[in-house]
N, C-alpha and C positions, 0 to 999 in steps of 0.2 A: 779351349781350342782342340777339337778333337786330334787324336794321332792319326799320322799317316795309314798305320794298318786299320784304325776305325773306319777310316774314311774309304780304303779299299775293300774292306769286308762290308760295308753298307753296298757299295758299287757292284760288287760280286753277287750279293744278295738280290738286288735291284734286278740284275742280268738273270739270275735264277730264276726268278719271278717272273720275269718277262718272256722267258723260254717256257717254262711251265705253260703260262697262259696262251701262249702261241699254240703249243703243242694241244692242248685240250680243246681250243678252238677249231683246230683244223678237224680232229678227230670227230667233234661234235657237227660241225659243217658236213662230213663225208658219211657218217655213222646214224645220224639223228639222234645222237645222246654221247656224251662225253665223259671221260672217268671222273667220279666225285672226288678224286684225290690225286694230285701230283706233287712232285718234289723232284727237282734239278739239282744235280751236283756238278761241279765244276771241278777239275782237278786237271792242270796245265793243259795239254792236249785232248782231253776227252769231256765230253759233255753226256750225263747220262739222266735221263728223265723215267723216272719210277712212277708208273701211275697205278691206280687202283680202282677198283670195282669198275670195269671197263665195259663189261657185255651187256649188250640192248637186251630187253624183253625177249625179243625173236628168239636170240642165241641162247639164252637160259632155257628158253622152251624146247629148243633142240637139244639142250646137254640133257635134260630132264628125260628125254626120248633117247637116250644113248649116241647121240650125234657128235661126239666130240670131235670126231677127225674132219667133219664136214666144219664145224665151226672155224677150228683151227686153218682149215685151207681158206675159208671165207676172211679169217684174219689174216693170213697172209697175203691174200689177194686185195684187201685194203692197204697194206703196210708197202707194196709194190706200187700200187695206185698213188698213194700219199707222199711216197718218198720225195719226189723233186719238190713238193711245196714246203715238205718238214726240213729238208736240206736248205730251200732258199730262206725259210723262217729263220733257222739257227747262223747263217752266214751272214744276214742281215742284220741280226741282232750282237753278235759276236764281232763282226766286220773282220772274219776268217773264213778263208776256205776250207769246205769240208772234203776230208779224204775219203772217208768209209762211213757208210750209214748201216746199223745192225738193228735188228728189231725182232723181237719175240715176245711171245704170250703164254701164260701159264694160267690155267683153268682154276684148279683149285687148291690154294686160293686163289681168287682172281686179281692177278698182276700182270702188266705188261711193261717192257723197257723198252725205250728209244734210246739207242746211241750213236754218238756222232764223234768221230774220230777228226780232229783238226789239224790243219798244214801249220807248222809254226808261225807266229806272228811276223809280218814283213819286217818289221824292225828289226827282229832277231835274226830274219835271212841275211839282211844287208850288214847287219855286224860280223855275223858268220864270212858272209864271202869276202868284207874288208880285210879281217883276220887273216883268211887264208891268201888272199892277194898279198898282204904284208909278210906272210909267212915264206912265200916263195923266193 
């Protein structure tokens, strides 16, 4: 029989994979091409998705012609447009509210990161509220 920690690790791994897949799917739908690599890191109230090989053929062409600022501005526009869908995806999969969404791109090497700060789990909030009420 697996240990509880083995089950929790498998569950966290499944959640991380689901988040990675959801983020890649959304980026692919909106940009016409998704990143070729994605890995999600889960740490307490933080979800970070590290993406590699994110640039489209058109963006690569612009970069080859010195248009780095234009590509980054375009990426920021995508991030603002996609933010509600990305936040919804993470909230749906984690069952927690996203308090903050941070997103950025790096051109060379080609990396991007989508980071979500989560509200404490509902059960933790209730327990803290009960402890505070009992302390009064």
